[in-house]
N, C-alpha and C positions, 0 to 999 in steps of 0.2 A: 505159853512158851514151851518149846521142846528142848530137852536136854540132849546135847550132842557131845560126845567124848572125842577129843582130838589128841593125837600123840605127837610129841615133839620129834622132829627128824624125818617125817614122812616125805617131805618135798626135797628133791635132789638139790635144787638151787633156789632157796627162798629169796624173795625180793620185797622191797618196799613199793614196787610199782602198783600193786593192787590198791594199797592205801593212798598213794599219790593220785591215782585216777579217781578213787572214790571221793576224795575231798577237794579235787582240783578247783571246782567252781567256788566253793566256800573259802578255799585258801586264797584265791584271788581277792575276795572281799576282805579277808583278814589282812592281807598284804597292803591293801589300800588304807586300812586303819593304821597299820604300823607306819607306813610312809607319812601319813598325815600327822600322826602324833610324834614323829621324830623331828618335826619342824621346830625351828627356833630362830629368833632374831640374832642369836649368837652363832655365827657360822661354824665354829668348832664343834658344836653339839651334833648337828646332823652329819657332819663330816666324819667325826670319830665313831659315832654310833652306827652310821651306814657302813663303815669299814668292816665291822664285825657282823652286823645283820646280813649284809650282802656277801659274806665271805664263804659261801658254799655249804653252810649247814643245812641239814635236811628239815629243820623245824619240826622235829618229831613230836615235841610236847604239844604245840598247838594243833598239830594234825591229830593227836590222840583225843583232844577235846572235840574236834569236828567229827572224827570217826565214831566216837562214843555217842554223840548226838544223833548221828545217822542210825546207829545200832538201835536207839530208842525210838526212832521215827519222829524226832522232834522237828516240827516244820518252821520254827521261828528263826529269829536272827540275833537274839541276845547273846548267844554263845560266841558270835564273831568278836565282840569287844573283849570277852573273857579270854578267848584264844590269843588275842593280841596282848592282853595283860600277861598271860603265861609266858609268851615269847620275850616280853620286856623284862620280866623277872629273871628269866634264864640268861638273857644277854647281860643284864646288870651283874649277875653273879659271876659270869665269865670275865667281865672287865675287872672286877675286884679280885677274882682268883689269880688272874695273870699278874696282877701287881704283887699279891702275897707270895706267889711262887717265883717271881722274877722271870716269867716265861718269855721266850723269844719267838715262839711259833704257835699258831692256833689255826687249825684247819688248813695247814700247809702255807699260811701267809704270816708275815710279821705281825706280832701282836700290837694292839693299839698303844700299850704302855711303852713299847720300844720305839714307836714312831712319835707319839705326842707327849710321852712322859707319864709318870705315875700320878701326879696330881690331877691332870686332865682326865685320865681314865677313871679314877675314883669318883670325881665330880660328875662326869657324864653317866656313870653307873647310878649315882644317886638320882640324877635327872630321870633316868629310865624307870627306876623304882617308883618315883613320884608319878610318872605318867601311868604306870600300871595301876596304881591305886585310883587315879581318876577314872580309868576305864572300868574298874570293878564297880565303882559307885554308879557309873552311867548304866551298867547292866541291870540296876534296880533289883538286886537280890542280896539282902543282908546275909543270907546263909552262904552264898557264893563268896561274898566279901570276907566272911569269917574264915572259910576254908582256905582261900588263897593268902590271906594275911597271916594265918597260922602257919601255912607252908613256908612263907617267907621267913618267919621267925625260926622255924625248925631248920631250914637250910643254913641260916646264919649260925645256929647252935652247932650244926654238924661241921661247918667249916672251922669254928673255934675248937671243937673237939679234935678235929684232924690236926690243926696247928699245934695243939698241946701234946699230940702223940708223935710229932716229928722227931726223928733221931732217938726213939726209945724202943728198945728191943723187947720190952715187957708187955707189948700190946697183944691182947688176946684176940682170937677169932671173933668172940662175942662183941668186943668193943669195936673191932673193925666193921662188923655188920651193923652195929649201931651208927657208926659214922656214915657209911654209905647209904643206910636207910634214911638218914636225915639229909645229907648233902645232895643226894641224887634222887632217891626213890620218892621223897616227899612231894616233889613237884610233879613227877609222873602220876602219882596217886591223885593229887588235887586236880590236875588237868583233866583226868577222866571223870572224877566224881562230880565236878561242877556241871557237866553235861546233864547228869541225872537231876541236879538241883533245878536248872532252868527248865527242864522238861517236866518238872513236877512229878517225878516218879517216886517210888517207895524207898524207904530207908534200906530195904534189902537190895534194891537195884544200885543205890548209892554205894553200899558196902561192897557189892560185887565188883563194881567198876573201880573203886578204890583199891581193892585187892589185886585186880588185874594190873593197874598202873604201878602199884607198889612192888609187886613181884617182878614185873617187867623192868622197872628201874634198878632193882638189885641185880638182876641178871645182866642188864646192860653195863653196869659199873664193874661187875666181876669180870666180864669179858674185856672191858677197857683195861683193867689192871693186869689181866693175863697177857694181853698183846703187847704191853710195854716190854715184855721179855721174849717175845717171839716174832716181832714185826719190825718195820722200819718207819722212818719219819714220813715217807710218802704214803704209807698205808694208814698210819695213825693220825696224821695231821698235826703231829707235835714231834719234838725231838725225841728220838729213841733214847730210852734210859732216863727220861726226866724224873720219873718217880724215884728211881734208884739214887740219882745224884741229889735229890732233895731230901733223902732220908725218910721217905714215906714207907711205913710198914703196911704194905698192901698184902692181900692174902697169899700170893705166891711167895713172898719173903717170909711171912709168918710160918708157913708150912715148911719151907726150905730150912729155916733156922731150927725149927723144932725137930726136924728129921736129920739134921746134919751131925757129922762126927765132930771131934774136938777141933780139927783144922778148919772145917767149914764154919763152925760157930765163931772161931777166932776171926775169920775173914769177915763175916757179917757184922761182928762187933765193930771192926775198924771201918767198914764201908758205911754202915748206918750212922756212925758218929761223924762221918764226913772226911775221914782220913784216907780213904781209898775210893776215889770217884773218877779216876782216869779211864780212858777207853778200854785199856786192858783189864781194868778192874770190873768194868761193866761186862766184858766178855766172860770173865770168871763168874760173875753173878748169874749170867745166863746159863753157863754150864752147870752150876750148882742147882739152880731152879729146875732145870730139865732133868738132871740126874736124880733129884728127889721126887720127881713126878708131881711137883707142886703146881705146875701149869695145868697138867691133865686134871688134877683134882679140883683146881679152881674152876675150870671149864665144866667139870661134872656138876659142881654146885650151881653154876649158871644155868645148866640144863634143868636142874631140879627146880629152881625158882621160875624158869621159863615155863615149865610144865604147870606149876601152880598158877601162873598167870593165865594160861590157856584154860585150865580147869575152872577158873573163876567166871568164865564166860558161858559155862555149861547151861545155865538156866535161860539164856537169851535165845530168841528165835534164830534159826539158820538164815543165811543170806549173805549178800556181798560184803556188808559191813563186818559181820562176824568173821567171815573168811579172811578179810583183809587184816583184821586185828590179830587173828591167829598167826597169819603169815608174818606179820610185823615182829612177833615174838621170835619166830623161827629165824628171821633175818638177823635180829639183834644177837642171837646166840651164835649164828653161823659166821659172823664177821671174823672170827678168830681162825677159821679153817681155810 
């Protein structure tokens, strides 16, 4: 294997197209598994699950499993079921998250809980989790099962940690990183690592792909949290200001509060407690976040983790798969610009 150093930001307009093209054939096979395993004699289950699964998401997590397998030259098919399991885990967590957050919009469409109600969304999410474990077992890899089941538990812990941090101004950057490392990055890491498991590669290759996915996941979430204060619903696929109104202490708010004067801190105390969440309050939050350069520094951290993800691929041979995975990182970071 040859080591190649890539630097974040070299491409003027990074895109997911190279990765989409790279995994197109395999993704069709994964989609067939997803459609088959969404079936149920209870019509509400495929109807509700299909609403979210077909809702325009890029399916980046299962694509990472497929791309990682190609990076390793794996010729088999066991990773198809695992990639489908990854997508089911992700979709189940989205269904549950939208209930917890009382969300109205997901990927630019009405959320399932808004259409069918909270009980149906929770129960269909449980169904998808169950299907994901069936698929893990069918892949006949106890190690892959352990990795994905552990990731599922870590995601749940991260969501509970985030819930307990809502409307609290004393959340540190360290705890915030712990939260996003669990609720977002854990599945990115597992999605990449399981490819090395089914390909029967070394622990070093497993660790490298884990590091790639984990750092990409952290960068991805940092960008998501930044664009809540610089973008609109059409760009984000959710209502602008959702995090603000829900009292979430994301990094832009943590930094803006830490750097604010007495008046700014007084505003944040009222806003995070839920007493100032009107449109004009959100406009003031945007002003304060920008004035403190909190978004700029959040995105700088995203670039840092993105570069760490790219560096993790240094030991793998050059080729279309590696190039696509590098550009996927650049795309994830560039979404905010």
